[in-house]
C-alpha positions, 0 to 999 in steps of 0.5 A: 824640935825638928826644923823645916827650911822653906824659901821666904816666898813659900813661907809667905804663902804658907802664912797666907793659906794658914791665915785664910783657914784661921790657923797658924803655920804650925797648926797646918801640918798638925791638922793634916796629921790629925786628919782634920784637914786634907789636901785634895788634888784639884782634878780629884776635887772636881770629880767629887763635886761632879759625883755630888751634883749627880747624887743631888740631881738624882734625888731631886723630885723634879728629876724622877721622870725620865726624859726620852733620848729623842726629846733631848736630841730635839731640844739640842737640835741634834 
C-alpha cells in the first residue's frame, strides 16, 4: 500500500469534503479514478452553467418569438 502525506489541516478539509459527499477519504480518489466524481475548475463550471442556461432559455416556448434590438434598447434606456 502506498501512502500520501498531507498536513493535519489538509486532512481535516479532505475529511470534511468527503463527509459532505457521504464518502470516506479513501473513497474520494477512488471515485475520481473510476470517473464517478470529477473536479472542475470554478470558471469552467460557470461557463458550463451559462451554456445550460442558454439551452434552457432557447428551449423555453415563451422565448420562441425574437425581440427586435430597438425594443431592447428602449427597455434598457440605451
